[in-house]
N, C-alpha and C positions, 0 to 999 in steps of 0.2 A: 525691332528689326523684322521686316516682313519676309515671308517665304513664298515661293511661287511653284506651282506644279505644272508640268508640261504633259500633254497627252501624247501618246505614241503616234508618230507620223511616218509615212513611207519614205524610204531613202532611194537613191539611184540604184543601190545594190538589190533592193527588194522589188523594184518596178518590173512588170512584165516586159519581156524583150521587145514586143511590138510597140509599146509605148516609149521605151527607151530609144528605139530607132527613130521614131517621129521627133523626139527631142533633139537628137544628134544631127539630124538632117537640116535643122534650122540654125546650127552653130557652125559657122565657117572657119573660125580660128579659135585656138585655145584661149586667147586673150579675151574673147567675148564672154567666156564663162565667168571671169572675175567681174566683168562689167554688169552681169545680170544682177548680182547681189547689190552692187553699188547703186545701179540705176533704181532698183526697187527702194532702197533706203533713202535716196534723194527724193523720190516721188512721195514717200511717206514722211519725209522731214524727220528722219530718225538719226540722231547724233548726240554725242556727249561733248562738252567743252569745258576747259578749265585753264587757269593761268599756270604757266610753267615757271618754276622757281629753281634756280641753280642749286646744286648741293652746297651745304654749308662750308665744305672744305674746298669748293671751287672758287677761290678768291681771284680777284683781279690783280693786276700787277702792282697797284699801289697798296694792296693788303686790306682795302676797305670794300665794303659792299657797294657795288657800282649801281647806285640808284640815285639819280639827281632829285633834289628836293628844292623847294623855294628857299634857297639859302644864298643870300647876297655874298657871303664870304667866299663861296666857291665860284662865284661869277656866272652861275647858270640859273636861269629862272624857269626852266622847263625840263622835262625828262628827255631821254634820248629818243631820237627818231630812228626806228630800227629798219635795217635792210636784212632780208632773210634769204637763205638758199638751203636746199636739202636734196638728198638723193638716197636711194637704197639699192643694195646689190644682193644677189642670191649667192650663198656659199655652199649650199647642199642641193640634194636632189628633190626635196619636197617643198611645198608651197610656203611653209612657215619659216624656212631656213633663210632668214634675212638679216642684213646689217643695215641700219638706217643712220644717216648722219644729218643733223640739222645744225646750222650755224647762223648766228645773227650778230650784227653790229650793235653794241651797247655803248654809244658814245665813241670814245677812242679805243675801246677794247673789243675783242671778238670772243664770243662764248660759243663753244662747240659741245654738243651732246651726241654721244653714240648710243644707240639702242640696238641690242642684239636679241634676236628672236629665234625660236626653234630649238633643235637639239643642243647646240652649244650653250645657249642660255639655260636650258633645263639642267645640263650638267653642273653649271655654276650654282644654280638654285639648290640642287640636291646636296652639294658640298658645303653650302653656306651654313654657318651656325646662327648668325644674326642677320636677318633679312630686312635691312633698313629700307624704307620707302624711297630714299634717295638712290639706292643701288638696285632695287627691284620694284616691279609692280605686281598686281594680283594675277596678271596673265603670264607670269614667270619670265618676263623680259628683264634683261639686265641693262643698267645705265652706267656710262662713264662720262665724266665731265672734264673739260679742258678749257683753258683760257689763253688767248694770245694778247700780250701787252707789249708793245714796242717801247723800249726805253726812250724817254725824252718827249713822248707825245703829250699834248695838252688837251684837256677837255674843251670842246667847242671848236678850237682851231684845227684839231686833227681828227675830228669825228669821222667815222667810217660811213661812206656814202654808197659803197658797192661791195658785195661779196659774192664770189662764185667758187663753189666746191668743184674740183676736178675729179671726176670719178676714176678710181685707180683700177689697174688690171687685177690685182689681188686684194682681197679684203684684209690681208695682213700688212699691206704697204702703209707707209706714213701718209697721212692726209695732206693734200696740197690744195691751196686756195689762192685766189687772186683777190686783193682788197684795194679799194680806192678811197682816198681821203679828201676832205675839204681843202687841205693844205697842198694838194697836187700830187701826193705820193700815190704810186700805182705799182704794186709789187706782187710777185709770186712767192708764196711762203709755204714751207713744209712744217707740219706740226705732229709731234708725238702725242697721241691721245692719252697715253698712260702717264707721262711725266710732264706734259705741257711744254717740253723743250721745243724750240722752234728755230728755223733758219730761213733767212731771205735768200731765195734761189736766184732771182733776177729782178731788176727794176725796169719799168717802162718809162721812157723819157716823156715828160709832159711839159717841161720848161716852167714848172711851178704853177701851171693853170689848175684851178680846182676841178676835181672829177665830179661832174654833175650826175653822170650815169655811165654804165658800161654793160657790155654783153659779149658772150662768146658763142661761136657757132656750135652745131651739134657734134662735130668731129673734135672739138676742143683744140683746134689748130689756129684759130684767129680770134683776136680780141679787138673789139671796137669800143672806143671811149669818147664820150662827149665832154670836152674840156672847155672851161670858162663858159661863155654864153653861146658860142656859135661853132667852135672848132670840133670836127669829127675826125679822130685819128684811128688808123688801122694798124694793128701790130700782129706779128707772128709770135705765138706763144712758144717760149723756149724753156724747157725744164732742165735745170742744171743741178748736178750733184756736187759741184765744186763748193768749197767753203768761201770762195771769193764771189761776191754778188756781181752779176753782169748787168750792163745797161743795154736795153733794147730800144732802138729808134723806130719810129713809125715807118711802115712801108708805103703808106699813102695817107694823105690828109686833105680835107676839104672844109668848106664853110657851109653850114646849114642855114645861114642867115640870108633871106631874100634881099635883093638889091633895094636899098632905100627904106627897109623896114627895120623896126626896133623890136627885139624880142630875145628869147633865149631858148636853148635846148632843155627839155624836161626829162626825156626818157629815150631809150634806144633798145632795139630788140632785133636779133637775127630771126628772120622769118624762115630761112633755110640756110644751108651752108654757104650759099653765094648771093644771098639777098638780105639787105639790111634796111630796117625802118627806123626813122628818128622822129620823135614827137617834139614839136616846136610851138612857140606862141608868145604873146597873142598875135594871131594873124588869121586871114580868111582861109588860108591853105596850110594847116599846121602839121602835115605829115610829109616827110621826105622819104622817098624810096631810092635805094642805091643798089646797083649791081656790083658785086664784089668780084674783081678779077685778080690777076697776078700783079700786085703792086699798084692797084688803082681802085678808086671809088667812083664809079660812073653813075651820074644821076639818071634814074630810070623814070621817075615821075616827079614833077616840080611840086606837087602838093595834092595827094590823093584825098579828097575830102568833098563832102556835100553839106553845106550849111543849112539845108532845107529842114528846119526844125520847127516850123510854125512861127518863127520870128523873122526879122528882117534879114534878107540874104546877105547884106553887106556886113553883118556883125562878125567880129573876130572872136576867136576862142583859142585855148591852148589844149594840146593833147598831153595828158599826164601819164598815161599807161597804154601799153601795146601788148598783144599776146596772139601768137599764131594759133589757129585751130588745128589740133593734132590730126594727122592723116588717118588715125584710127576712127575718127568721127565720120559719120556719113556726110557731114557738111564740110569735111576737111579738104577734100580734093587732093591735088598734087601739092607736095610740100612747099609752103611759102606763098601759095596763091590766095588763101583766105585767112583773114585775121581780124581781130577785134581792136577797137581803140576806145579809150575812155577820156572824156574831156571835161573842161571847166564848166560847161553848160549842163553837166549832170547826165548826159546821154552816152550810151554805149552804141557804137556803130559797127556793123559787120561789113567788111570790105572784101571784094573779089577783084583781084588784079586783072582778070580776064574780061571783066564786064565793062560795057561802055559807060555804065553809071558808077561813079566812084563809091557810092554807098548803097548796098543792096538790102540792108535792113537796119532799123533803128529800134533800140530797146530803151524804154523809159519807165521810170517810177513816178506815178502820178502824185505821190505824197511828198517824197523827199527829192529835192533837185540839187543836192550838194554835189561838188565835183567828184569825179571818179579817179581815185589815186592808184588803184591796183586792179588787176584782172587775172583770173585763173580758170581755164577750162577744166571741167571735171566730168567723170563718166563719159558717155557719148552724146548726151543730149543737153547738158547744163553747163553754165559757167557762173563764176562768182565774181562780183565787183565790190571793191572796198570803197565806201562812201567817205565824204569829206567831213562829216560831223556825226555826233551821237554814237560813235563806235559801231557803225552799222555796216553789215555786209548784205549784199543784194544777190539773190539767187534767181537766175533767169533760165528759162527753158528755150533751147535753140529751136525747138519745134514751133512752127508758125501757128497762128490761131486756128488753122485747119488741122493742127496736130501732125504736120509733116515736117521733117527736118529740111532745112535749107539744102537744096540739092547742089552737089558740086559739079554736076554735069549739065551742059547746055545752058550756060548762064550768060551768053554773049549779049543779050538784050534785057538783062534783069533791071527792074526798077525798085526803088527803095520802098520798103513797107515798114509799118510801125507795129512793134510787138508790145506785149505787156498786159493785154486785156484777154479775158476769156472769150471763147467763141460764142456769140449770142445765139447761134443756130443750134447749139447743143445744150442738153439739160445741164443745170448747174452741178448736179451730183457727179456727172461724168467728167466735168472739168475741174472739180474741186482739188484733186491731188496734183494737178499740173499747172496751177497758176504760179506766176512768179511771186516771190516772197522775200521779206527782209527779216533779219534778226539782229538784236543788239548785243554785242559781245561784252563780256565782263571786263572790268578794269580794277585796278588796285584800290583799296579802301581810301587811302589818303589822296588828296588832290594832286594831280599830276602836272598841272600847269596853271600858274597864277590863280590858284584857288578853285579850279573847276575840274570836274571829272569827265569832261567832254574830250573826245579825241577823234582824229581821222584814222582810217585803216590804211596805213601807208604801204604795207607789203603783204603778199600772199604767196605761199609756196606749197608744193606737193612733191613728195619724194619720187613718185613714179606714177604713171597712168593707171597702175593696178593697185596703188596704195589706198587704203581706206582712211588715211590721215592727211590733214592739211594744217598749215600753220598760218596764223595771222599776226601781223605786227602793228600794235598800237603804240602811242607814246608811252615809253617806259614799261611796256607790257608785251609779252609774247603769249599767244593763245594756241593751245593744241585742240583740234577738233577731230574726233573720230566719227566717221560716218558708219554707224552701226546701231542696230536696234537691240536694246537690252532684253527684249522679249523673243529675239530670234533664237530658236532652238539649234539652228545650224548656221552660226555666223562665220565670218572669215576665220580660217583655222588659226590665225595668230591670236584670236580671242577665245579659244576653245577651252582653256583651263578653267576648272570649277573648284575654287578654293574651299568652299564650305557646303557640304551636302548633308541633308537629313532625310534619309529614305530617297524619295524621288523629288525632294524639294531643294531648290537652290537659294542660297543666301545672296540676294541680288546686290545689296549694298557692299558686302565683302568683295564681290567680284568686280563691280563697276565703279565704286566710289569708296575705296578703302580709307582714304585720308580725308574724306568729306570735302573735297575741292570741286566736284562737278557742279557747274552752275545751272540754275533754272532760268533759262533765257526767255525774254519776251519776243514776240514776232508779230507781223501782220502780212497779209497778202496784198498784192497789187490788183486792184480792180477799181472800176469807176462807180461802184455803189457804196453802201455802208461799209466802214472798215471794221473788221473783226480782230480784236487784239487777243492773242493767245499767249500762254505762258507754260513753260515746262514744269511738271511736277518733279519732286526728287526721284532718284533712280529706283527707290523701293516702292514707288507708287505704280501699281500694276493693274489697276482697274481698267476696264475697257474705255478707250477714248470716246468722248462725246462727238468727235468729228470723224465721219466715215472715211476710211482710207488713210488715216493719219497714224503716226506712232502713238502708242498708248500713253505717253507722258504728257500729251498736249490737252489743254482745256481752254475754251475760248469764251469771250464776252463781246457782244456786238456794240460798236460805238457808231451811232448814226451820223454824228457831226465830224467829218474828216478834219475840219480846221482845228478841232481840239485834240486830234490824235497825232499831230505832227511830232510832238515831243512827249515821250513817256515819262 
């Protein structure tokens, strides 16, 4: 077990006032402070990742471990396709006083994990006699596990296709969530995280149509659901404390199917409280934009898309994922104006609803061209895309090749640009830390589908814009990724506890990989030259990285033949 010594570094409290003033004048909001550390770690590709496994006493409703295998007697030949949602709330006056909830659909069941951080968690830690890894981690966070299993549901026929956690006013309130199923059920449910007792508060009428996708607005007042192949229904969210479940009819309904075209809805997302986007396909115009009013869904754009991808313009595609750019980003603009779309053709497009050009930027991976199933903006300059094969996530920099963010101002005549390559006018070492890159996520040891370990990344979620954690959903697998450097002497305060100290030395493995679950992931950068394959070392590997500007865990080997580097 290795140890590491840190040298003494100045802190904000010890800096001269004139230097501190210079720093503060460049920080316009408190939120930017949290983004400084996150942006630095994204640029350095500093993160830890591992597979989440529910606690052994967190059983599903049928009393069995809910993990599908290749077992014909159960009627399922593949693992569950997860949907994920998460949020976090602050319960105290300091930065670390957080309660985080993450929930995912595991077939017909819902798994919910609550993580408490800060003083409340520390009090439980101090009082605990036995600190099981299922109840605590090395950062003194506490875990609680709960499961929702509705009586009578069947695997496959009633699998969960949508989950949305509704953030509560108090951290002591019962959790409420909306779930949609293949069978057409769409319900608002409350769940006691301590006892797993649940209650259906209300049901949304779908007339038995399968729930393809759904989304809620930021105010948590409206629910839009894509039903069957083409129906888009709008509901008013009603929270009832009655023991008798209520049925809620849609306040508006429309068809996303173009006249005379065959296709289906794939995804939906509120871009703002009154603007809805729906992904459709295959078609040449696979995005529908709707203005949400009182009791109506008015079509704002028949199909905001630009198929100019270097192929034939008449080719059709499908949009599988949508995500608005947060207003906190310099590229975000007014809420709902700028958003990302991920498509079957493997491209991620940046759209600006104010622009004459429907696509203002295109992000491409020159090596992997698999479909984009999920999207997630992170920090202020990056976004993550979930690929359609090899368990791959792709990290893109929103900054253009000239290293500037796409500007949210003055874009009336914007034209599409293609991103993903380094700027040839700048020295390579200046661009190295800001190239787009891919990493291959871990999966369970046993084959997850028909004898293969390959999976798409179906879902991505992040509890808040200030959270250093994100979650990825693969077939039969949920991954937690913490954007943090194990070498950072001053990480986010939720990681500040040091379990094992010897003088000035810190036991790195005890702090960052107590159970030995942290994966050493492979990755490569996007560029049009030779591909360099990198792999992370274990967390207790602390020698200086051989790649300037990268986290210390990375080491690389150049592969000149890109054709042979498509599959690791």
